[in-house]
C-alpha positions as a printed Julia matrix, in Angstrom:
71×3 Matrix{Float64}:
   0.0    0.0     0.0
   3.0    2.29    0.22
   2.97   2.35   -3.59
  -0.56   3.75   -3.46
   0.54   6.42   -0.98
   3.55   7.37   -3.13
   1.41   7.47   -6.26
  -1.15   9.65   -4.47
   1.56  12.07   -3.39
   2.98  12.29   -6.92
  -0.4   12.86   -8.55
  -1.36  15.45   -5.93
   1.9   17.34   -6.41
   1.43  17.24  -10.18
  -2.06  18.69   -9.74
  -0.79  21.42   -7.45
   1.97  22.22   -9.92
  -0.65  22.52  -12.63
  -2.69  24.88  -10.49
   0.38  27.06   -9.91
   1.11  27.03  -13.65
  -2.47  28.19  -14.3
  -2.01  30.98  -11.78
   1.11  32.17  -13.6
  -0.69  32.07  -16.94
  -3.6   34.04  -15.49
  -1.2   36.76  -14.33
   0.28  36.95  -17.83
  -3.21  37.11  -19.29
  -3.85  40.45  -17.58
  -1.32  42.3   -19.77
  -2.9   45.38  -21.36
  -1.19  44.89  -24.76
  -2.91  41.57  -25.5
  -5.61  41.4   -28.17
  -9.1   40.5   -27.0
  -9.51  37.46  -29.26
  -6.14  36.07  -28.25
  -6.95  36.62  -24.58
 -10.28  34.79  -24.94
  -8.61  31.83  -26.64
  -5.96  31.65  -23.92
  -8.62  31.9   -21.23
 -10.57  28.97  -22.71
  -7.4   26.88  -22.76
  -6.52  27.99  -19.25
  -9.91  26.94  -17.89
  -9.46  23.48  -19.41
  -6.0   23.02  -17.89
  -7.21  24.35  -14.56
 -10.02  21.8   -14.39
  -7.59  19.01  -15.3
  -5.17  20.15  -12.58
  -7.9   20.3    -9.95
  -9.08  16.84  -11.0
  -5.57  15.44  -10.75
  -5.07  16.94   -7.29
  -8.43  15.54   -6.17
  -7.68  12.04   -7.5
  -4.22  12.14   -5.94
  -5.65  13.05   -2.55
  -8.16  10.23   -2.91
  -5.39   7.75   -3.68
  -3.42   9.03   -0.71
  -6.34   8.62    1.68
  -7.14   5.12    0.41
  -3.49   4.14    0.71
  -3.31   5.42    4.27
  -6.55   3.68    5.26
  -5.39   0.34    3.84
  -2.02   0.57    5.55
């Protein structure tokens, strides 16, 4: 079950890294020199990646809890 715990930690950290990446992209998106259409396209892509990152973090935490309960 330690493999499940380690896998949960890795997936959770990957999800948190993705969330931080999305935060950095959102800060760059606020530049005043960006065209509106380009900003909308980037925002759509950013929302998709953000949802994937949150899902990965959630699944990783679930794996971690299951691994700890089965220990």
